C-alpha positions as CSV (number, residue, x, y, z in Angstrom):
1,Q,1.0,8.4,4.0
2,V,0.9,4.9,2.4
3,Q,0.6,4.7,-1.3
4,L,0.5,1.8,-3.7
5,V,0.6,2.8,-7.3
6,E,-0.1,0.2,-10.0
7,S,0.7,0.5,-13.7
8,G,0.9,-1.7,-16.7
9,G,-2.8,-2.5,-17.4
10,N,-3.9,-2.5,-21.0
11,L,-6.0,-4.0,-23.7
12,V,-4.4,-7.2,-25.0
13,Q,-5.4,-10.0,-27.4
14,P,-5.9,-13.6,-26.1
15,G,-2.6,-15.4,-25.8
16,G,-0.8,-12.1,-25.2
17,S,1.3,-10.9,-22.2
18,L,1.4,-8.0,-19.8
19,R,3.5,-7.0,-16.9
20,L,1.9,-5.1,-14.0
21,S,4.0,-3.1,-11.6
22,C,3.1,-1.8,-8.1
23,T,5.4,0.7,-6.3
24,A,4.9,1.3,-2.7
25,S,5.8,4.2,-0.5
26,G,5.2,5.0,3.2
27,I,5.8,1.4,4.3
28,T,8.8,-0.8,5.1
29,F,8.2,-2.8,1.9
30,S,10.5,-5.7,2.7
31,V,8.5,-6.9,5.7
32,Y,5.1,-7.0,3.9
33,T,3.4,-9.7,2.0
34,M,2.7,-8.2,-1.4
35,G,-0.2,-9.5,-3.5
36,W,-2.2,-9.0,-6.6
37,Y,-6.0,-9.3,-6.5
38,R,-8.5,-8.9,-9.3
39,Q,-12.2,-8.1,-9.5
40,A,-14.2,-8.7,-12.6
41,P,-17.6,-7.1,-13.2
42,G,-20.3,-8.7,-11.0
43,K,-17.7,-10.8,-9.2
44,Q,-16.0,-10.7,-5.8
45,R,-12.4,-9.6,-5.5
46,E,-10.1,-12.6,-5.6
47,L,-6.5,-13.4,-4.9
48,V,-4.4,-13.8,-8.0
49,A,-0.9,-14.2,-6.5
50,A,1.1,-13.2,-3.4
51,M,4.6,-13.2,-2.2
52,D,5.6,-13.1,1.4
53,F,8.6,-11.2,2.8
54,G,10.7,-14.3,2.4
55,G,10.0,-14.5,-1.3
56,S,7.6,-17.5,-1.2
57,P,4.9,-17.2,-3.9
58,N,1.3,-18.3,-3.8
59,Y,-1.0,-18.5,-6.8
60,A,-4.6,-19.0,-7.6
61,D,-5.2,-22.3,-9.4
62,S,-6.6,-20.4,-12.4
63,V,-3.3,-18.6,-13.1
64,K,-0.7,-21.2,-12.1
65,G,1.8,-21.8,-14.9
66,R,0.8,-18.5,-16.7
67,F,1.4,-15.8,-14.1
68,T,4.6,-15.0,-12.2
69,I,4.8,-12.7,-9.2
70,S,8.2,-11.2,-8.2
71,R,9.4,-8.4,-6.0
72,D,12.4,-6.0,-5.9
73,N,12.8,-4.8,-2.3
74,A,15.4,-2.3,-3.4
75,K,12.8,-0.6,-5.6
76,N,9.8,-1.2,-3.3
77,T,8.1,-2.7,-6.3
78,V,6.1,-5.9,-6.9
79,Y,5.5,-7.2,-10.4
80,L,3.0,-9.6,-12.0
81,Q,4.1,-11.1,-15.3
82,M,1.0,-12.4,-17.1
83,N,1.4,-14.7,-20.0
84,S,-1.1,-16.7,-22.2
85,L,-3.8,-14.3,-21.2
86,K,-7.4,-15.4,-21.5
87,P,-10.6,-13.3,-21.8
88,E,-11.5,-14.6,-18.3
89,D,-8.5,-12.7,-17.0
90,T,-10.2,-9.5,-17.8
91,A,-10.6,-7.5,-14.5
92,I,-9.3,-4.6,-12.5
93,Y,-6.1,-5.7,-10.8
94,Y,-5.3,-4.4,-7.4
95,C,-2.0,-4.4,-5.5
96,N,-2.1,-5.2,-1.8
97,A,0.3,-4.9,1.0
98,N,-0.4,-6.9,4.1
99,R,1.4,-7.4,7.4
100,R,-0.2,-9.5,10.1
101,I,1.8,-7.8,12.9
102,G,-0.2,-4.7,13.6
103,A,-3.0,-5.8,11.2
104,R,-1.8,-3.5,8.5
105,N,-3.4,-3.8,5.1
106,F,-3.3,-1.4,2.2
107,W,-4.7,-1.3,-1.4
108,G,-3.8,0.4,-4.6
109,Q,-6.3,2.1,-6.8
110,G,-6.3,-0.7,-9.4
111,T,-5.3,-1.0,-13.1
112,Q,-7.6,-2.3,-15.8
113,V,-6.6,-5.4,-17.8
114,T,-8.8,-6.3,-20.7
115,V,-8.2,-9.5,-22.8
116,S,-10.2,-9.3,-26.0
117,S,-9.8,-9.8,-29.7
C-alpha cells in the first residue's frame, strides 16, 4: 500500500518561512519524480516544485527564488523549504510521486499553509 504523508503546514505571517515534509512508503522512492502541488480555494491544483530521480529541480515561476525542493532518498522524504511567504501562497499543499514507467502516480492527503497577518 502506497502512502505519502505530508507535514509542516501551519499559519505563518507574510515574510515568514515554513518547511514541508513528505515521507513515502510502499514505493521505490529513489526512482520517482517527487513534487509539491498546491490548490487554493476556487482554483485549480498547480505545480509548485518537482525534483526528478536525478535530483534536477523544477519550479513554478511564482515561487522561484523563494522555495527550495530537496529530497533524501535514504529517508524516503521530500522537502519544500518556503521562504518569504506571501498571502497568495495560501493553499493546501499536496505531495506527489510520479513515475512515467508504468504510469504510476500517487498523492498525499495535503497539508494546509496559511499566510496571514
